[in-house]
N, C-alpha and C positions, 0 to 999 in steps of 0.2 A: 558362796552366794554373796557374801558381803564384799568380797574382792571384786566380783563382777559388777555389782552396783557402784562401787567406788570408781571403777574404770569408766563406766558409762557417765557418771557424774563429772569426772575430770575431762573426758573428751567432749562432752556437751558444753562444758564451761569454755574450753578452748575454742570450739566452733562459734559459740556465742560472742566471745571477745573478738574473734576474727571478723565475724559478720558486722559487729558494731564498728570496727575500724573501717571496713569497706564502706558502710553507709555514711559514716562521718566524713570520709575523704570525698565521697561522691557529692555530699551536700556542700562541702567546702569548695569543691571545684565549681559547682553550680553557682555558689555565692560569688566566687571570684569572677566568673563569666558575667554575671548580672552586674557586678560592680564595675567591670570594665565597660559593659554596654552603657551603664548610667554615666560613666565618666566621658565616654565618647558623645553621648547625647548632650551632656552639659557643655562640652567643648563646642558642639554644633550651635547651641544657644548663644554661647559667647561670641562665636564667629558671626551669627546672625545679628547680634547687637552691634558688632563692629561694622558689619555691612550697613545696618540701619544708620549708624552714626555717619558713615561715609556719604550715604545718600542724602541725609539731612544737611551735611556740610556742603554738598555740591548743589543743593536745591536753591533755585532762585525764583521766587514768586510761584512756588509749587511745581516747578518743572525742572527736569534734569535731562540734559542732552545724552542720548544713547552713545554717541561716538566719544563722549568724554567719560561716561560712567563705566563702560565695558573695559577699557584699559586699567582702571583702578581695580575693578573686580578681578581682572587677570593677574594683577600683581598679588592680590590676596591668594589666588589659587596657586601662584608660584611660591608663596610663603616668604615673601621678601619684605612685607610691610607690617607684619603683625607677629608678635611672639606667641600668640595663642595657637597659630597654625603651624604644626610640625611639618617638616620636610616630607613631601609626597603624600601627605595625609588628606588634604583637601583636593578633590578632583574637579568638581564643577560647582558653579554658582548660577542660579537662574532666578530672575524676578518674575513673578506671575501676576496676571490681572485677575479680575473677579471670576472669569470663566476658566481659569487654570491654564491659560496660554502664556508662553514666555514673551516678555517684553524686553528682556536684557539677559544675555548669556555670556559666561566666561568659562573656559575649560572644555571638557568633553561634552558632547550633546547628551541630553537626558531624555529617556523614553517616557513621555507623558501619556502614552497610550495605556500604560498600566494604571488603571484608575485607582487601584488600591493604595497607590502612593499618596494621593490626595485625600482618600477617605480615612486611612489608618494613621496618617501622619508620618509613617516611616516604612521602609521596606529594606529587609536585609537580603543581600545577594551572596554569591560565592566569594566575591572579591571586594565588594563595596556595599555601603549602606546609604540610603537616601532619606533625608529628613525634610519635612515640610514645616516651616516655622512662620507664624504670622509676623509681619513687619510692622513695628510701631512707628509709622511715619505720619500719623495724624490723618490718614486717609480713611474715608468711609463712604458707603453708598446708602443713601436714604430714599424715601419714596419720591422725592423731587429730583433725584439724580445724584451725580457725584458732587460732593461738597468737601472742601478742605482736603483735597487729595494731593498725592505726589504723582506726577505724570512723567513717564520716560518718553521724551520726544524723539522720533526717529530722525535720521539724517534727511536732508532735502531730497537727494536723488531717490532714495528708497521710498520716501513718502510720495513723491510725484508719480512714481511708477504704480503705487497702490491707489492713490487718490488723484485722478487726472484733473478734477476740478480745482485742485490747489494750484496747478500749473497756471491756470488762468488768473489766479489772484496774486501771482508773483509781482512784487513792486518793480516798477521800471526805475532805471538808473537816472536820477535827476542831477542836473548840473549843480556845481557849487553855488552857494547863496549869491556870490557876487556876479555869477553868470546867469541866474534865473531871470527870465523876463518879468517885467512888472505886471501886476494883474490888470486885466481889462477893466475899463470903466464900468462895464455892465456887471462885473462881479462885485458882490458885497463882501467887504473884509470884516472879519471878526476875530476874536481871540477865544481860545478854549481855557479850561481851568488851569492848565499849566502855563498860560501866558503866551502860547504859540499863536502866531497869526495864521489863520486858515481862511479859505474861501467858502462861500455859501454852498459850493457844489459838493465838496467832500466833507463838510462839517459833520453831517449826520452820521456818515459811515465811520469817520475817525473817532467821533465821540462814542459811537456804539462799540467799537473795538477796544477802546481804552478802558482798563478796569478802574473802578472807583476805589476810594480808600477803604471802604468797608467790605470789599470783596476779597476773597482769598484764592479764587481760581487763578491759574497762570495766565499771564499775558500772552496773547497770541504772537507767535513768531511772524516775521514778515511774510514767509511763504505760505502761511495759513490764513491770511486775512481775506483771501478770496473765497473761503468756505462759508457756507451758510451756517447759521447758529445751530441748527439741528444736527448737521453733519459734524460740526465742531464739537458739540456736546457728546455725540456718539463716539467720536474719536477719543475724547478725554476719558470716557468710561472704559474704552478698550485698552488704553495705555496707562490707566491708573494702577499703581502697584498695590496689591492686596496680599501677597504671599511671597515667601522666599524658599527656594529649594536648594539644599546643599547635598552634594554627593561626596562622600568621604571614603577613603580607603580603609579596609579592615585588616590589612596585612599585619600591622602592629598588634591589633587586637587578637588576631589568630595566632601570632607568634607567642604572645603572652599566654593565651589560652593553652597552646601546645606545651609551653614550658611548665605551666601549672599542672596540666594533665600528666606529663611525664613525672613530675615531682610526686603527685598523688599516686601514680602507678607504682613508683619506686617504694613509696611508703606501704602501699598495699602488698607489694612483692615481699618487702621485709617483714611485714606482719604475717604473711603466709609462711615465710621461712621460719619465723619465730614460733608460729603455731605448730608447724610440722616438727621443728626442733624440740619444742616442749613436749609434744606427743611422743616423739622418739625417746626423749630423756625420761619421760614417765615410764615408758615401756622398758627401757634399759634399767631403770631403778627397780621395777618389779622383777626383771630378770636377775639383776644383781642380788636382790633380796632373796629370791628363790635359790640362786646359786650359793649364797652365803649359808642359807639354811641347809642346803644339801651338803656343803662342805663341813658344817658342824656335825651333821649326822654321819658323814663319811669319816670325819676325824674320830667320832665316838666309836664307829664300827672298826676303824683301823686300830684304835687303842684296844678294843675288845679282841680283835684278831691277833694283835701282838701278844696280848696276854695269853690267848689260846695257843699261840705258837710256842711261847715259852713253856706253857704247861705241857704241850705235846712233846717238846724237846726234852723236858725233864722226865716225862713218862717214858720216852724212848731210851733215855740214858739209864733210868732205873730198870727198864725191862732187860737190858743187856746182862745184868748180874744174874738173875735167875736163868736166863737163856744160856749163859756160860756154864752154870751149874748143870743144867740139863745136858749140855753138850759133853761136859766132862764125865758125867755118869754114863752116858752112852758109850763114850770111848773106853771107860773101865770095863763095861760089860762086854764090849766087842773084843777086848784084848785078853780076857780070861780064857785059859785053855779048856776049862770044863764047860764053857758056854756052847750051847748047840749051834750048829752052822746057821740054822734058820734064825735064831735069836741074834747071832752076830750080824746077819744081813739086815735085820730090822734096826739094829743099833747103828749101823753105818748110814741107813736112810735118815735116822733121827739126826745124826751128825750133819749130813748134807743140808737138810732142811733148816737146822739151827744156823748153819753158816750163811744160808740165803737170807734168813731173817736178820741175822746180825749185820750182813752187808747192807740191807735196806735200812736198818736202824742207823747205821753209821752215815750213810748218804743223807738220810733225813736230818740227822743232827748237824751234818756239815752244811746242808742247805739252809737250815734255820738259823745258823750262827751269823751274827752281824759281821759285815765286811769292813774292816778298818785297814785302809791302805797305808803302808809305811814305805814310801818310795826311797829307793837307793839306786845308784848307778850299777847296772849289771851288764856283763858280757853275755849277749843273747846266745851265742854258740855254746858257752859253758853250761848254761841252764838246759839247753836242748840236749846236749850230750849226757848230762846227768839223768834226764828223763829216759833217754834211750837205753842207758845201762840198766835202769830200773825195770824196763820192759823187755829186756833181752830174752828172758825165758818165754814170754808170750810170742816174741818174734820167731824164735827157734821152733816153738811148738807148732805154729801155723805156717812156718816156712815163708815168712814175709820179709821182703827186702826193704830196708829203710834208708833213705838218703837225706843228708842235710846239705842244702845248697844255698846259694845267695851270698849276700855281703856279710862281712863281719861288723856287727853294729853294737854299740853300747847304748842301752836304753834305760829309761827311768821307770822302775816298777817295783812292786813288792815281790821279793824273791819267792817266798812260800806260796803266795797266791798265783803267781805266774807259773810256778812249777806245777801246781795242782791243775791249772787250766790246760797247760800243754799236755799233762799226763792224761787227762780225760779225753782231749781231742785225739791224741795219738792212739790211745787204747780203743776209742770208738772207731778209728780208721782201721786198726788191726782186726777188730771184730767184724768190720763190714766186708773185707776182702776174703776170698776163699782160695786157698792153695796157690802158692807162688804169686802172691799179690805184691804190689808195690805201694809204698807210702813215702811221700816226699815232704820234708819240712823246708820251706823256702822263705827267705827274708830279703827285703829290698827297700832301699831308700826311695820314697815317693817324691818328696819335695823337701826343701830346707826345714829341718826340725821335725819331720814326720817320716814314719816308715810303716810297712805292712808285713804281716806274718801270715803265711798260708800253710795249711796242712792238707795235702792232696792224697787221694787214693784212687785206685782203679777198680773199685767195687761196683755194685749195681747203681750207686748214686741215690739221690733223694728226688722224688717227684716234685714238680714245681708247686703243686698245691700244698705240699707238706713242708716247704722250706722255711716258712715262718712259724708253723705249728711245732716244729721239731724242738724249739727252745723252751716250750712250755713244760711245766713240771708234770711228771708221770706220763709224758708222751714218748713212746719208744717204738722202733720198728724191729727190735730184736726180741726173741722169745725169752732170753735170759736177762734182759735189761730191766732196770728199775725205773727209767724215765727221768732220773734226776741228774744224770751226768752233764748233759748239755745245758740244763737249767742252771747248774752251779757254774759252768763256764761263762754263760751270759751274765750271771750275777757278778762274777769277778771282773769281766771285761768292762761292764758298765760302771763298776766301782772305781776303775782306773780312769774313766772318761773316754774310753775307746769305743769302737763299734765292731760288731761281728755280724757276718752274714753267710748264708749257705748258697753256693753257686754250683753250676754244673762243671764238670771237668772233662773236656774233650779228649779223646772220643768217648770215654765213659768214666764213671766215678763221680766223686763229689769233692768240692773245695770249700773249706772253712777258712774265711779270710778275716783276719783281725787288722783293722785299719786305724789310722790316727794315733799310732804309737809314738810317743815322744822320744826323740833321740837326744842323748846327752850332747852338750856342746863340744865335748872332746871326742865324741864318737863319730 
């Protein structure tokens, strides 16, 4: 229960740290975007101040000609005249009147139908942002009308098309002073405040159109002098500059935002990997701790089993002595002439059973004995021939034909252990065949430095489901077997670093193949 609570606590902590990193990166990305927006807004204000300075520098008596102003604004849009304007960042510049109508425009047209631009002061689109900035040009509208304003005057052609009455007031071309006719005697000559000589006919009109020193409104251009004062005042209010609209590209802002987004995403991805890795590391740590605990317990159990094995081997060894005494006494009883036939028969049964028990004890002791391999260079054929001579009685008794075929090889092995392994395999093959059976011992080089040894028979063979079980202790398919012969063989083979397997022998029988046998360099 404590381990489960600890796991929940660790995993909860990892999830909380991961969530904290995600929220932190999201807030940082939002902060970066807002900072970039603020920076773009500040640059728009700087550009607006630059435009204001340009307009003030071009203003003469409160008026600026549109055909002179718009090329300057276009240069700003192109980014050639000011370091504040980055390349392709400024898209459009528009000067607005009090009604929100454009009086001067440079760059792409701006859609002023979207009223939220003028109400909110800015509008963010997919590719551009529009800012509305007040222009500090000293212009204002009061109850009495426009005073101290900056007026963008249109060109003459555009103006006469819009206001036909101005066409009537266009001044006529007068001859040079030396060619002007003298005034008529009936005309009264006078001079104005500037010292100019004027006639009594146009004195009132000219004095009315000339601004006084204490007035700040622009002086009428020659093509506007024919307008009435009311129309002229309305025109000034329509053309007075009260606002500035800047359309700026947000591609650089979006690129910076995307870079920051991918950076934050990479951090979140790494945090996710770290959290998952930490979780897996914690789970592996628990698994390793559990495995270490199991290994300690298995080591203790293995030590206990080793001690039990030694005790069992000692018990088996000590059991052979009284068993030999029992066998000897039974033989003495069976050989006495005065012993009754029935008693002799019982004595022989005791001897046979004692031999069986002795054989099982010998195999158990042999199986429980540690295998210490002492490798030497051996002639494989010589070892096989010695084993065949040892089993000659069994071969003759069961009428089994044994053949030794294959290559003559020199291998590296422990002679006594190899002899015992081959003895058990060949004896097992002899016991498997019935009457006129065949056993073949075959050796062959497989590759450089390795060989294989096979013991084949034409007996009934081993079923596929029993070919791995057959090497386990006390597993046998014979009625008289102890089940330790092949287990001892596998123990010897594995001690040498070899491999053994049981296969089918076509058309019938079994094959016990020993592979990865090391060949001597001279063999």
